[in-house]
N, C-alpha and C positions, 0 to 999 in steps of 0.2 A: 312627745318623748318616744312613742313607738315608731313614728316615722324616722326620727333621728337614729334610733337603734337599727332599724331596717337598712337605712342608707349606710351606716357604719359597717354593718355586716356585709353588704354588697361590696363596699370598698375593700374590706379585708379579704374577702374571697378572691376578688380580682387581683389584689396584691399578691396573694399566695400563688395564684395560677400563673402569673407572669414570672415571679421569682423562681418557681420550681419547674417551669417548662424546660424541656431539653433544648440545647443549642449545640451547634457543631463543636466537637472536641470535648464537651462536658463529660460524656460517658467514658472517654478515654482517661481523663484526669481522675474521675471517681474510681474507675477500675484500678488504676495504679495505686491510688491511696489505700483502697480497700485491701488489695493483695499485699501491699507492704505491711500494713498493720496486722493482717491476719497471719502472715508468715512469722512476723516477730512474736505474736502472741503464742503460736504453737511452740516456737523455740524457747520462749520464756517459761511456759508451763512445763515443757519437757525437761528442761535443765534447771528448773526451780530457781529462777532469777528473781530476787526480791524487788519490790517497787516497780513492777513491770508497767504500771500505768503511765509512768513518765516516758518510757521508751515508745509506748504506743501512741501517745499524744504527739510526740515529735515526728512520727511518720506522717502526720497530717499537716504539720507546720513548715516542713522543709521546702525550699524553693524547687520548682519543677519546670523552669523555663526551658532548659535543655540539659542533657546529661552532664556537660562540663559544669554548669551552674550548680547542679545537684551535688556533684563531687565536692566542689568548693564549699557549698553550704553545709554539707555533711561533715567535712573536715573541720570547719570553724565551729560547728556545734559540738563535736566530740572534744576538741581541744578546750573550748570554753568550759564544758562540763567538767573536764578533768581538773582545770584550774580552780573552779569553784569547789570541787571535792578536796583538793589539796588545802585550800584555805580552811575548810571546815575541820579537817583532820588535825592540822597544826594549831589552829586557834582555840579549839574547844579543849584540847588536852590541858591547857593551863588554867581554864576557868570552870571546869566541870564540877568540881567538888563543892564549892560554896553556892547556895541558892541565889544570893544576891548577884554575884559575878556571873552566874549562869544566865540570869534574867537580863543583865546588862549586855551580855554577849549576844543574846537572842535579839534584843532591841537594836543594838548597834549593827548587827548583821543585816537585819531587815532594812534599816536606813541606808546602809552602804550599798546594798544591791538594788534598791529602788533608785538611788542616786545614779548608780552606774547604768541602769536601764535607760535613764534619761540622757546621760551625757556621752555614752558610747555610740559612735555614729553607725556602727554595723548592727542591724537588728538580729542577725544570726549569731552574734557573739554575746550580746547583752542578755538575751532571753535565757539561754542555757546556763550562763553564770548564776543567775538568780534562782533558776530551778534547782541547781545542784545544792546551793546553800540553804535556801528556804525549805526545800524538800527534806533536808537532813535534820532540821530543827526538831521535829517530832521524834525522830529516831533517838536523839540524845536526851530527850526528856524522861524517858522511861527509866525507872530504878530497879525494875524486876529483871532486867537483862544486863549481863556483865558488859564491861567496856569492850572486850574483844569482839563480842557478837555485834554490838552497835557499830564498831569500826568496820566489821565485815559487811554489814548491811549497807553502810554508807558507800563503800567501794563498789558493791554490787549495783547500786543506783547508777554510778558512772558506767559500769560495764554494760548495763542494760541499754543505756542511751547510745553508747558506741555501737553495740550490736544492731540497734534499730537503724542507725545511719548506714551501716554496711548493707543491711537488707534493702533499704530504700534505694541506694545507689545501684545495686544489682538489678532491681526491678525496673528502674528507669532505663538502664542500658538495654535490657531485654525488650522493653516496650518500644524504645526508640528504633530498634532494628525492624520492628513490625510496622511502626507508624512514624516515619522519619521527620515529618513536618513539625516545626516547633509550635507550641501553643500560642505564642505571641504573634508570629507571622500568620498563622491560620486564623486567629481571631480578627486581626486587621483585614485580611483578605476577604473573609466572609462578610464583614460589615460593609466593605466597599462594594462587594458583589451585589448585595441587596440594593444599594442605592443605584448602582449601574443598571440593574434589571428594571427598576421603576422608570428610569429615564428612557431606556430602550422601548419599554411598553408604550410610553407616550410618543416617542419618535416614530414608531412603527404602527401606531394606532391599533394596538391589540390589548386585550384585557390582561391585567397583571395576575399571574398565577397565585393561588391562595397560599402556597408554601412560602413565597417571597414576602407576601404581606404579613404572614405570621412571624417570619424571621425578623423583619424590620420592627414589628411591634415588640418582640421579645428583646431585641438589642436596645431599644429605647428604654424599656423597663429595667433591664438588668444593668445598663450603663457600661462603663469601661473600668470599673474598680478592680476587677480581677486582672485585666491587662496591665494596669498601673502597678499592682502588687508584683506581677511577674518581672517587670523591668526594674523596679526599685530593689528587688531582692536578687537580681541577677549579678553575675560577676563582671559586667561590662564597666567601662570607664565612666566617670561622671559626665563627660561630654556626650557619650552615646546615650546614657540614661536621660540626660536633659533633652536631647533631640527626640528620642523616641517618646518621651512623655508628652512633648508638644504634638507629635503626630497622633498619639492616642487621643489626646484631648480634642484635636481638630476632627478626627474621625468620629468620635462620639457626638460632637456638635453637628457634623454632617448628617448623621443618622437622625438626630432630632429635627433638623430642618427638612429632611426628606419625608419624615412622617407627617409634618405639617403640610408639605407640598402635596402629598398623597391625599390628605384629608380635604385640602382646598379643591383638588380635582373632583373628588366625590361630591362635594357640596355644590359645585357649579354644573353638575349633571354629566360628568364623564369627560372623555377626551375628544369627542366629536367636534367640539367648538375650538380646539386648539389651532392656532394659525400655523401656516407652513414655516414662517420664520422661527417661531418658537420650537417647532418640531426639529428644525435644523440645529438650533442651539442645544436642545436636549441630546440629539445624536452626537454632536461634537463634545459635549460634556461627558457623555457616557464613554466615548472613545478615550478621553483624557483620564477618566477614572480607571478604565481597563489597563492603560499603559502604566499608570501609577501603581495599580495592584500588582502587575507582573514584575515591575521593578522591585517592589518591596518583597515579593516572594523569592526573587532571585538575589536579594541582598545587594542590589545596585542602587546608586544614587538616582532618585527620580529626576526626570527632565524638568527643568524650570518652566513654569507657566506664568504668563503675564496676567496680573490681576485686571480683569476687564473693566472698562468704564461702564457705569450704569446705563443700560439701554432700556427703552420702553418695552414692556412685555405684558401680555394679558395673563401670564402664569405667575401667581404669587410665589414667592420664595425661590424662584429660579435664579435671580441675580445673586441672592445670598448663597446659594449652593455653588455658583460659579466662583465667587470670591473665596469661599471656604476651601474649595478644591485647590485653587491657585496658591493658597497659603501653605499647603502641606509640603510641597518641595522646598519652600523657603526655610522650613525647619532644619533642612540640611544645607543651608546657604553656603555654597562654595562657588567661586567664580571659575572661569576657564583657566586662569593661571594660579589656581589654588594649590598646585602640587607642592610649592615651596612651603606651604603651611602645615605639612604633615608633622613637622616637629616644631610647630608654632609655640611661642612662649606661653600662651594661655592654656595649651594642652599639656605642656610639660609639667611644670610645677613640682612641688615636693611630693613625696609618696603620700598615699591616702592617710588621712589623720585617723588615729584611733579614737580620739575624743572630738566632740564638736568644738567649733572655734570659741564659743562663749561658755565653755564648760564650768569655769570658775568665776565668771562675772555676771551671769544671768540669774537673777533671783528666782526665776520661774523653775529652774532645775531643783533648787532647794525646796521650794513650795511643793513640787511634785513628790519629792522624797518624803517630806514631812506628812503629806496627806496619806501616802501609801503606808508609811510607818505607823501613823496613828490608827489606821484601819486594821492593819495586821496585828499590832500590839494589843489592841482591844480584844481581838479574837483570842490571842495567846493568853491574856490574863483571864478571859472568860472560861476557856476550857481547862486551864490550870486550877483556877479557884474552885470550880465545881467538880474537879477531879473527873472530868469527862473526856478521856483521851480520844474517843471517837470523833470529837469535833475538831481534831487537829488538821483535818483537811481544809479548814477555813483559811489557814495561813497561806498555803500554796494557791488557794483559790484567789486570794487577794492579789497575788503576783500575776497570775495568768490573766486576771481581769484587767490589770493595768497595761497588759500588752496591747489591748484593743485601743485603736485610735479613732473609732467611728463616732461621729455625731456628739450629741449632748448627753447629760446625765440621764434624762428620761429614756432616751433611746437605748442607752447601755443597760439600764436597769431592766427594761422590758425583755431584752434579748438574754441577759444573764439569767433572770428568774425563769423565763420560758425554757431555756436550755436545761437548767437544773431540774425543773419539774418534769420535763419530758424524759430527759436522760436518767434522772434519779428515780422518780416515782413510777412513771409509766413503763419505761424500758428496763430500768434496773430492778426495782422491787417487783414490778409486774412479771418479769421473767422468773424471778424466784418463786412466785406463787403459781403461775400458770404454765411455765415451760420447763424449768429446770427439774422439777420432780419426775419428769418423764425422760430425762436424759441420764445416761450412765456412762458415756464415753466422751472423750475429747472431740470426737468427730461431730457429735450433736452440738456441743458448745461452740465449735468452730463455725457451724452454720449460723447459729444465733449471733455470734460476735461479728461475722462478716455482714449480716443483714443490718445490724445496728450501725456498724461503721460505714456501710454504704449510704445509709440514710443521712448520717451526720455529714459525710463527705459531700453528698449531693447538696445539702443545705449550705455547706461551707463554700461551695463554688457559685452561690448566688451573688447578688450585689452586696455592697457594704451595708445596706439596710437590713440584711438578714443573715449574712454569712457567719457572724460571730455566734449565733444561736447554735450552729452546727458544732463549733469547737466546744462550747459549754455543754452541749448534749453528750458528746463523746467523753469529755472529762468526767462528768457525773457517772456515766455508765462504767467507765474504766476504774474509777475509784472504788466502786462496789465489787466488781468481778475480777480485777487483776491485782488484788492484794494478797490473795492466798493461792495455793496450788491445788485447790479442790473447788468443787461447786459450793458457793456460799449459800448456806441454808438458813442462817440466822437473820431474821428480819430486823432485829434490834441493832445488829452491826451495820446493816445496810442503812437503816434509819439514821443512825448516828453519823454516818459518812455523808448522807444527803443533807442532814441538818447542818453539818459542818460547812458544806458548800453554801447553803442558804445563809448561814451566819456570816461567812466571808462576803457574800453578795450584799447583804444588808449593811454590814459595816462599811464596805466600799461606797455604797449608795449614800450613807449618812456622812462619812468623813472625807472620802476621796473626791466624790463628785460635787459636793456642795461648797467646799472651801475654795476661795479665790476663783470662782467661776463666774463668767458673765453671761448675759443674754446671748443666745446663739447668733441672732442676726447682728447685734451690735458687735460681737466678736468677729463675725464674717466681714462686716464693713471695715472694722479697724484693721484686720489683717490685710485685706485687699488694698486699703489705702496705704498701709505701710509698705506693701510690695511696690506700689507706684513710687513712693518716696525713695526706696532703695534703687529702683530703676533710674530715677533722676540722678542719684549719686553715682551710679555706674557710668552714665553718660559723661558726667563731669570728670571722671577719672582720666578720660582721654586727653584732657587739657592739662594734666599735671606734668611738671617738668621732670620729676623723679620717676622714670619709667619703671624701675624695679618695684618701688612702693606702689605705683598705680596698678601694675599687673597683679601684685599680691592681693590688693584690695578688690580688684575685679573678680578674681577667683572666689574670694570670700562672698562677695555679693551675689555671684552666680549661684553658689550653693545655697545661700540663705533664701534667695528668690524661689528656687525649686522647692525648698522646704515650705516656704510661704504658700506656694500654689497648693501643696497637699493640705495645708491647714485650712485654706479657704474651702477646698472640696469637702473636708471632714465636717466643717461647720455648716455647709449647705445641706447636708443630710439631717443635721440637728433641727434646722428651721422647719422641716416637715412635721415635727412633733409639737409645734407651737399652735395651740388651739385658742388663742386669745381673740378678742374682738377684731383686732387688726390683722388677722391671719392672712387674708387675701392680699392685702397690701404688702405684707412681708414676703409672701410667696412670689409676688411679681418682681420685687427687688432681688430676691434670690435668683430668679431666672435671668434677670438682667446681668447680674454679676457672673453667673455661670456662662452666659453668652459672651461676655467681654474677656473672660480669663484665657480662652484659647488664643485670642489675638495677642494678649500680653506675652504668653509663652512663645509664640512665633516671633514676636518682636525681640525677645531676649536672644533667641538663636541667631537672628540676623545681626543684631547689635554686637554679639560676641564675635561673629565672623568679621564684622567691620573692625572691631578692636584688634583682631588678629593681624589684619593688614596694617593698621596704624601702629601696632607694636613693632612691626618690622621697620616701618618708616614713619616716625611720629609726625604730627602736623607741623611742629616747629622746624622740621627738616625740609618741608615742601616750599615751593616758591611762595613769596609773601601773599600774593593775591589769592592763591588756592588755599593757603593755610588759614587766612582770615575767613574765607567762606566756610571752610571746614569747622573752624572754631564757632562761628555763628550757628552753624547747623547743630552741633552738639549742645550748645547752650539752649537753642530752641527746643530740642528734645527734652532737656531737663525741665525747662519752663512748662512745657505741655504736660509732662508727667506730674509735676507738682500741682498744676491747675486741676488735673483730674483727681489727684489725691484730695485736694481741698473740696472739690465737688462731692466726692464720696463721703468725706468726713463731715459734711454739713458746714464747712467753714466758708467764709467769703473768699471767692476765687477771683484772681485778677484775669484779665483777658489774655488768652494764650496766643502766641505768634503763629503764623502760617508756616508749617514745616514744609509744605509743598513748595512754597516760594524759596525757602532756604535751600532745599534740594536742587531746585532749578538753578539758583545762583551758583551753587557748588559745581554743577555739571557744566554750566557755561564758562566758568572761570578755567576749568581744566581744558575744555575744548579751545578756548581762546589762547591759552598759553601754548599749547602744542601747534595750533594753527600759526601763531606768530613765529614759532621755531621752524615752521615748514616741515613738521614731522607728524606721522600718524599718532593717535592716542594709543599708548602702550596697553597691553592686556591688564596690567595691575590697575591702572587708572580707570579703565573701562569697568573693571570689577567694582571699584569704589563707587563709581557713578551708579551702577546697578544696585548696589547695596543701599546707598542713600535714598534712591528712588523707591526701593522696596519698603524701607522704613517709613518714608513719608506716605506711601500709598496705604499702609496699614494704620499708622498712627493718626493721620488726619481724620478719616472717617470715625475712628474709635473715639476721639475727643468730641467730635460733633454729636455722636450718639449719647455719650455720657452727659455732656452738657445739656442736650435737649431733654434727656430723661429727668435730671434733677431740677432743671429750670422749670419744667412743666409741673413737677411735683410740688415745688414751692408755691406755685400759683394755685394749684388745686387744693393744697392743704389749707389755704385760707387762714382761719383763726385757730387751727389745731395747734397742739403743743409742739415745741421744737423737736422733740423726739420723733413724733409722728411725721413731721415735715421731712425728716431725714429718711424715713422708711416708706414714703409714698412715692413710688416710681410712676412715671407717666407711661402712657402707651407709646410715647416716643415716636421718632421717625421710622423705627423699624417695624412698628405694628401696622 
């Protein structure tokens, strides 16, 4: 037992050290968040704005990818909060007098806004809507305050949030003038730079500087969750979001491979034994990464790279790095004649939907709302029945907790409780006992507020495994110190507010996290397999005669696949907290799925571009021989995708066709047709050939890898249970 505790302590210390280490751009983000929140706090305290904690917390949640995205995010937040406030003002007036109708109004409001949180496609709209309504519930419970005062306080809640958005936007524009590079482009460039430096050190036979080694280790630990949040919450089109999400995933995968590459070099005794041919390959790959990095920084389409054929090498992981780098430009798959696709059918579509496509047909949305409602209503009944109004913070805690999409219930519970304890008891009540008695001006409190906000912002900019702790820490601290316009000296008031937060967390842990929830690994496999099934359906849409219907369905599948990718990533974090006897087997399968997902993302982008071409000229409009070869190719893609889905799901999978041969037949039919005409192959046809070959070059090795992994697992599992047979990956061909 002592040895296990000691090992766990070392792991936890290394985890914190990696998560909290500085990385390029982190200090800038934390500085902007801290300054925005601090300026808002000073204005709220000076002008005595009630409910300032909500405005302060929104300065930490708003998008900061670039000033334009910040303006759009701030505008949506302010408008949504105002709409939520209007709902409260007009709905409560009719139901405030009778206790029963008042309770039903509160329960109905909670259900409505949990449901809207789930079905509204824009994160920046759904969150403020719920904050406005649920934050006002406790204001209308009190009977010692007249209706006019309660109405005034409700309106001030909205005014405070609008003011916080204005402050945040101004701060972002000022900082952007000093530091013009966007967080997203800088994050990608720095990660590519680290890999490039490792390759050049091998090519030039020189030691790797310690700074680059630390940076790579940090990027592997932190991951790319923050970059994903930046692009998902930006104001870009769905097409750009999808493409950049693929690039981010591939860059993260490249960092992981580079770390393994570096470790393999160290284990083999350094770089002295590297052959000249391998040094040349490292130099060439470093040059390609440099060109790719410059293109991304200058917002230019990267130059296409050909996926290299596997070549013998004495350097482990070098071939994997080459193929991963070659996949990145394919995320922006556009041929030389792609100019006519600027207004392509798949990019046009209807305006962005306010609600998700399955808003009223997917039972998971109702389940989500019922879980959240049950947790929040239990809190509401508890503090009302015990006449303990200080616990009213529990209701808004339930809602802000539901905003988190990280991992599983255990991971969420640890982060929530940790944030509440640190922010509430250590920083919140600790400041009351040891700091505030020595402060008598707002200047002193400003320093304290800025320090705590900076700490929470620093934690919030860690990976998804830790970032929510920072939000919960700030929420607990703000609930104690931003409710009045003076220094809070009563420990009982602070105690009640912290207990309210804890009540909300416990209620969410009992009702929200445990109802209708599956094992994280089983959920991860199920979602990944479902993504493959949807990809197969997408390929088949190109064979539909009704082009309008097919285009509409392809758009839906594209959006659902991108959501599915995020769901797989979220569940992958949850698997880390599984400490059952089969933990190592599950972790290996988790790594396999994380390794396969970037290839699926890239395949989606290439397939969408191919669909753009075929939407302009469907297969049925092509010469018969070419059309038949194209139909066979799309059918083979669907068959391979379904075969992989069956493998991942543990079902009996039929043999998959060879997509390389299908791509070759398609290419030869096009060339033969134009050769018989005595005409050169036109650019559009050349682009289609390149796209089909790209799809085949990615899909064929991916299928072989997945098939080898699960085929080996079924052999080594032996007499184990069917569940374990599905969760025992092999070392596979990639090991």
